[in-house]
C-alpha positions in Angstrom: 0.0 0.0 0.0 1.5 3.3 -1.0 0.9 6.4 1.2 1.1 9.9 0.0 0.8 12.7 2.6 0.4 16.3 1.7 0.5 19.0 4.4 2.3 21.7 6.2 4.7 19.4 7.9 6.9 22.3 9.0 4.1 23.5 11.3 4.3 20.3 13.2 7.8 21.2 14.4 6.6 24.2 16.4 3.8 22.4 18.2 0.7 23.6 16.3 -2.0 21.6 14.6 -0.9 20.3 11.2 -4.2 20.9 9.3 -5.5 18.7 6.6 -3.1 15.9 5.6 -4.3 14.2 2.4 -3.9 10.5 2.2 -3.9 8.5 -1.1 -4.4 4.7 -0.7 -3.7 2.8 -3.9 -5.3 -0.3 -2.4 -8.7 1.5 -2.4 -8.5 3.4 -5.7 -7.9 7.1 -6.1 -9.3 8.1 -2.8 -8.3 10.8 -0.4 -9.1 11.3 3.2 -8.7 14.5 5.2 -7.7 14.2 8.8 -6.5 16.6 11.5 -3.4 15.8 13.4 -1.7 17.4 16.4 2.0 17.7 16.8 3.7 17.5 20.3 3.4 20.8 22.1 5.7 22.5 24.4 5.1 24.8 27.3 5.1 28.6 26.9 7.9 28.9 29.5 10.1 26.5 27.5 9.7 28.7 24.4 10.6 31.8 26.4 13.8 30.2 27.4 16.8 31.1 25.2 17.9 27.5 25.3 14.6 26.2 24.1 13.8 28.3 21.0 14.5 25.5 18.5 12.3 22.8 17.0 11.1 19.7 18.9 13.8 17.1 19.4 14.4 14.5 16.7 13.3 11.7 19.1 10.0 13.5 19.9 9.3 14.1 16.2 10.1 10.5 15.3 7.7 9.2 18.0 5.0 11.6 16.8 5.5 10.6 13.2 5.3 6.9 14.0 2.1 7.3 15.9 0.5 9.5 13.3 1.6 7.1 10.5 -0.3 4.3 12.2 -3.4 6.5 12.5 -3.1 7.3 8.8 -2.9 3.7 7.8 -5.9 2.9 10.0 -7.9 5.7 8.5 -7.0 4.7 4.9 -8.1 1.1 5.7 -11.6 2.3 6.6 -11.9 3.9 3.1 -12.1 7.4 1.9 -14.7 9.1 -0.1 -14.3 9.7 -3.8 -12.1 12.6 -5.0 -14.4 15.5 -6.0 -13.9 19.1 -6.6 -16.1 19.9 -3.6 -14.3 17.6 -1.1 -12.2 19.2 1.7 -9.1 17.6 0.2 -9.7 19.3 -3.1 -10.3 22.6 -1.5 -7.1 22.3 0.5 -5.1 21.4 -2.6 -6.6 24.4 -4.4 -5.7 26.7 -1.6 -2.1 25.4 -1.5 -1.8 25.9 -5.3 -3.0 29.4 -5.0 -0.5 30.1 -2.2 2.4 29.0 -4.4 1.5 31.4 -7.2 1.8 35.0 -6.2 -1.1 36.1 -8.4 -3.7 34.3 -10.5 -2.7 34.2 -14.1 1.1 34.6 -13.4 1.7 31.0 -14.5 0.2 28.8 -17.2 1.0 25.1 -17.5 3.8 25.5 -15.0 5.5 28.3 -17.0 5.4 32.1 -16.4 3.2 34.2 -18.5 4.4 37.2 -20.6 2.7 39.6 -18.3 4.5 38.1 -15.3 7.9 38.1 -17.0 7.5 41.8 -17.8 7.4 42.5 -14.0 10.9 41.1 -13.4 13.2 43.9 -12.2 16.3 44.3 -14.4 18.1 46.8 -12.2 18.6 47.2 -8.4 16.7 50.5 -8.6 13.6 48.6 -9.7 13.7 46.2 -6.8 11.7 46.5 -3.6 13.2 47.7 -0.3 13.2 44.1 1.1 15.1 42.8 -2.0 17.6 45.6 -1.9 18.2 45.1 1.9 18.6 41.4 1.4 21.3 41.8 -1.3 23.0 44.5 0.7 23.4 42.1 3.6 25.1 39.7 1.1 27.6 42.6 0.4 26.5 43.1 -3.2 28.0 46.5 -4.2 25.0 47.5 -6.3 22.6 46.8 -3.5 24.8 48.8 -1.0 24.8 51.6 -3.6 21.0 51.5 -3.8 20.6 51.6 -0.1 22.6 54.8 0.2 20.6 56.3 -2.7 17.2 55.5 -1.1 18.4 56.8 2.3 19.4 60.1 0.6 15.9 60.2 -0.9 14.3 59.9 2.5 16.6 62.3 4.3 16.7 65.0 1.6 13.1 64.4 0.5 14.1 64.2 -3.2 13.4 61.8 -6.1 15.8 59.1 -7.3 17.5 61.2 -10.0 18.3 64.0 -7.6 19.5 61.5 -5.0 21.9 60.1 -7.6 23.5 63.5 -8.0 24.1 63.6 -4.2 25.4 60.0 -4.3 28.0 61.0 -6.9 29.4 63.4 -4.3 29.3 60.7 -1.6 31.2 58.3 -4.0 33.8 60.9 -4.7 34.4 61.4 -1.0 34.8 57.7 -0.5 37.5 57.6 -3.2 39.6 60.2 -1.5 43.0 58.8 -0.4 42.3 55.5 -2.2 45.6 55.5 -4.1 47.9 55.8 -1.1 45.9 53.1 0.7 46.4 50.8 -2.3 50.1 51.5 -2.6 51.4 48.6 -0.4 49.4 46.2 -2.5 50.8 47.6 -5.8 54.3 47.6 -4.3 54.0 43.9 -3.2 52.7 42.9 -6.6 55.4 44.8 -8.4 58.3 43.4 -6.4 57.0 39.8 -6.6 56.3 40.0 -10.3 59.6 41.7 -11.1 61.6 39.3 -9.0 60.0 36.3 -10.7 60.9 37.6 -14.2 64.5 38.8 -13.3 65.4 35.5 -11.6 65.3 33.6 -15.0 68.1 35.5 -16.8 70.1 35.8 -13.5 70.2 32.0 -13.3 70.3 30.8 -17.0 71.5 33.8 -19.1 75.3 33.8 -19.4 75.9 37.5 -20.0 73.7 38.4 -17.1 75.3 35.8 -14.9 78.8 37.1 -15.8 77.8 40.7 -15.1 76.2 39.9 -11.8 79.2 37.7 -10.8 81.6 40.4 -11.6 79.7 43.2 -9.9 78.4 41.5 -6.7 79.8 37.9 -6.3 83.4 37.8 -7.6 83.4 34.0 -7.8 85.4 31.8 -10.1 83.3 30.7 -13.1 83.9 27.3 -14.8 85.9 27.3 -18.1 84.0 28.3 -21.2 83.6 24.6 -22.3 81.5 24.1 -19.2 79.2 27.1 -20.0 78.0 26.1 -23.4 74.4 25.4 -22.5 71.8 27.2 -20.4 71.7 24.2 -18.0 75.5 24.5 -17.5 75.1 28.2 -16.9 72.4 27.5 -14.3 74.6 25.0 -12.5 77.4 27.6 -12.3 75.1 30.5 -11.1 73.3 28.3 -8.7 76.4 28.5 -6.4 75.3 32.0 -5.3 71.7 32.0 -6.5 70.6 29.1 -4.4 71.0 30.8 -1.0 69.1 33.9 -2.2 66.2 32.1 -4.0 66.1 29.4 -1.3 65.8 31.9 1.5 63.2 34.0 -0.4 61.2 30.8 -1.0 61.3 29.9 2.7 60.4 33.4 3.7 57.4 33.5 1.4 56.4 30.1 2.6 56.4 31.2 6.2 54.5 34.4 5.3 51.9 32.5 3.4 51.4 30.1 6.3 51.1 33.1 8.7 48.6 34.7 6.4 46.6 31.5 6.2 46.3 31.5 10.0 45.3 35.1 10.1 42.7 34.3 7.5 41.4 31.4 9.7 41.1 33.9 12.6 39.3 36.4 10.3 42.1 39.0 10.5 43.5 41.1 7.7 45.4 43.7 9.6 46.3 46.4 7.0 43.4 45.7 4.6 40.8 45.8 7.4 42.4 48.9 9.0 42.4 51.0 5.8 38.9 49.8 4.9 37.4 50.7 8.3 39.3 54.0 8.3 37.8 54.9 4.9 34.3 53.8 6.0 34.5 55.9 9.2 35.7 58.9 7.1 32.7 58.6 4.8 30.3 58.3 7.8 31.8 61.3 9.5 31.6 63.3 6.2 27.9 62.7 5.8 26.4 62.3 9.4 22.9 63.1 8.1 22.7 59.8 6.3 22.4 56.2 7.7 25.8 55.1 9.0 25.3 51.4 8.3 24.4 52.1 4.6 27.4 54.4 4.1 29.7 51.9 5.8 28.5 49.0 3.8 28.9 50.9 0.5 32.4 52.1 1.4 33.6 48.6 2.3 32.3 47.2 -1.0 34.2 49.8 -3.1 37.4 48.4 -4.6 40.8 49.9 -4.0 41.9 49.8 -7.6 38.9 51.5 -9.1 35.3 52.4 -8.4 32.9 49.5 -8.8 30.9 49.9 -12.0 27.2 50.3 -11.0 24.3 49.3 -13.1 21.5 51.8 -13.1 
């Protein structure tokens, strides 16, 4: 016997009545029966406790489910009335279907209609306040941008286009001092990239090896017959390049490991410091607007360039 149960099972977790479960019993044809079940309840004092705000325990729910399953089987054995459009089960299914669709006529044959598709917002400016706030909490730059714009609209009592003009000034203020803040990152990239490129000729290019040896090392090179290939040149230059490259590699390895541990702790010392300093500067520059919106927008803005915003 197959058993198909429809219902708001999630409501059973919080101790309320799970209304109208529909049971299909293949042994008795296409018949449904509507029954009312009660989930285990908890005292009001338990719900007020901070340690008891979760769902019923798994053991309680399993016991409740086992008991109710036996009741469902017993009810289906008695037999259910025929499925009709006026039956309580049909009415429940119709209400559930209407709850899934936001408006009547939005979907046809399980697919959206043209009228419903035309309602889809294509920019963050066309989204509702709830949608914009949701994406802003996910640190989407466009959503943080829109939150600031709408806060400007409320504070200054202006429309969106006028608020955008004010926002341009806010964005310009946020970009002040951005290049000096980004300089350590540019410097680190430049040194690492340049060192990687320069190390190749200093190890394998004979003229460069001879120049470096004469200027800084003053070591005896092998005879010319032992410097005929780039591998032989590398073997000769490795006498003084190995300590340098080996120590740099070990230093970077230790730094990478240290950075990984800071990342595990949620710490980015310089990056977080300059980002919070910039956010505080923007908040202090525009105290009339919401500090959280301004701070979120400032933190989402990139150091290298302003984030391109879709209007």
